[in-house]
C-alpha positions as CSV (number, residue, x, y, z in Angstrom):
1,M,-19.7,19.5,-17.3
2,P,-17.8,18.8,-14.1
3,K,-14.3,20.0,-13.8
4,R,-11.7,17.2,-13.8
5,T,-9.0,17.6,-11.2
6,K,-6.0,15.5,-10.3
7,K,-5.9,13.9,-6.9
8,Y,-3.7,15.7,-4.4
9,E,-1.4,12.7,-4.1
10,E,-1.0,12.2,-7.8
11,S,0.0,15.9,-8.1
12,L,2.4,15.6,-5.2
13,I,4.1,12.5,-6.5
14,E,4.5,14.1,-10.0
15,A,6.1,17.2,-8.4
16,L,8.4,15.2,-6.2
17,K,10.0,13.6,-9.3
18,D,11.9,16.9,-9.6
19,P,14.9,16.7,-7.2
20,K,14.6,20.4,-6.3
21,E,11.0,19.9,-5.3
22,A,11.8,16.7,-3.4
23,A,14.6,18.5,-1.5
24,A,12.3,21.5,-0.6
25,Y,9.5,19.1,0.5
26,L,11.9,17.2,2.7
27,N,13.4,20.3,4.2
28,A,10.0,21.8,4.9
29,H,9.0,18.7,6.8
30,L,12.3,18.8,8.7
31,E,11.7,22.4,9.7
32,E,8.1,21.6,10.8
33,A,9.3,18.5,12.6
34,E,11.4,20.6,15.0
35,E,8.1,21.2,16.8
36,K,6.8,17.7,17.3
37,D,6.7,14.1,15.8
38,A,10.1,14.6,13.9
39,E,10.6,11.0,12.9
40,E,7.0,10.4,11.8
41,L,6.8,13.6,9.7
42,F,10.2,13.1,8.1
43,L,9.6,9.4,7.3
44,M,6.2,10.3,5.8
45,A,7.8,12.9,3.5
46,L,10.6,10.5,2.6
47,R,8.0,7.8,1.8
48,D,6.3,10.2,-0.6
49,V,9.6,11.0,-2.3
50,A,10.4,7.3,-2.6
51,K,7.0,6.7,-4.2
52,A,7.7,9.4,-6.7
53,Y,10.9,7.7,-7.8
54,G,9.4,4.2,-7.6
55,M,10.2,1.7,-4.8
56,T,11.2,-1.0,-7.2
57,E,13.6,1.3,-9.1
58,I,15.1,2.5,-5.8
59,S,15.4,-1.0,-4.5
60,E,17.3,-2.0,-7.7
61,R,19.6,1.1,-7.6
62,T,20.4,0.7,-3.9
63,E,20.4,-3.1,-3.8
64,L,18.2,-2.9,-0.7
65,G,15.3,-5.3,-0.8
66,R,11.9,-3.7,-1.5
67,E,10.5,-5.1,1.8
68,S,13.5,-3.7,3.7
69,L,12.9,-0.3,2.1
70,Y,9.2,-0.4,2.9
71,K,10.0,-1.4,6.4
72,A,12.6,1.3,6.9
73,L,10.2,4.0,5.6
74,S,7.1,2.7,7.5
75,E,5.5,4.7,10.3
76,S,7.3,2.5,12.8
77,G,10.5,2.4,10.7
78,N,13.9,3.5,12.1
79,P,16.3,3.6,9.2
80,K,20.0,3.6,9.8
81,L,22.0,6.5,8.7
82,S,23.7,4.2,6.1
83,T,20.2,3.4,4.7
84,L,19.3,7.0,4.4
85,W,22.6,7.8,2.8
86,I,22.1,5.1,0.1
87,L,18.5,6.1,-0.4
88,F,19.3,9.8,-0.8
89,N,22.1,9.0,-3.2
90,A,19.8,6.9,-5.3
91,I,17.3,9.6,-5.7
92,G,19.9,12.3,-6.5
93,L,19.9,14.1,-3.1
94,R,22.4,14.5,-0.4
95,L,22.3,14.9,3.4
96,M,23.7,18.2,4.8
97,V,23.9,19.9,8.1
98,E,23.8,23.6,8.6
99,P,23.9,25.9,11.6
100,K,20.6,26.6,13.1
101,R,21.7,29.9,14.7
102,K,24.7,31.6,16.1
103,V,25.8,30.0,19.3
104,I,27.0,32.5,21.9
């Protein structure tokens, strides 16, 4: 009998429903993005998190249109800071800045 396994995306989406997992996932992509393709990597990760929470539900919580939300998080998206702020608040996360290293 063949072993049944979940698809990777299904497992990922399920895990990202946990705010701690979502935060770790986004932070990992931000750290990786320091090297190259920062916007693309971060938006991809944010899209995954938004899918986990449900685009329709986020749209209703934020009063952003679903189409606007999809556009902002698309590969060519360029969301405003205010959009990110509203989105993060809707999914129970917050934006933070921390020092990278000691400046001499």
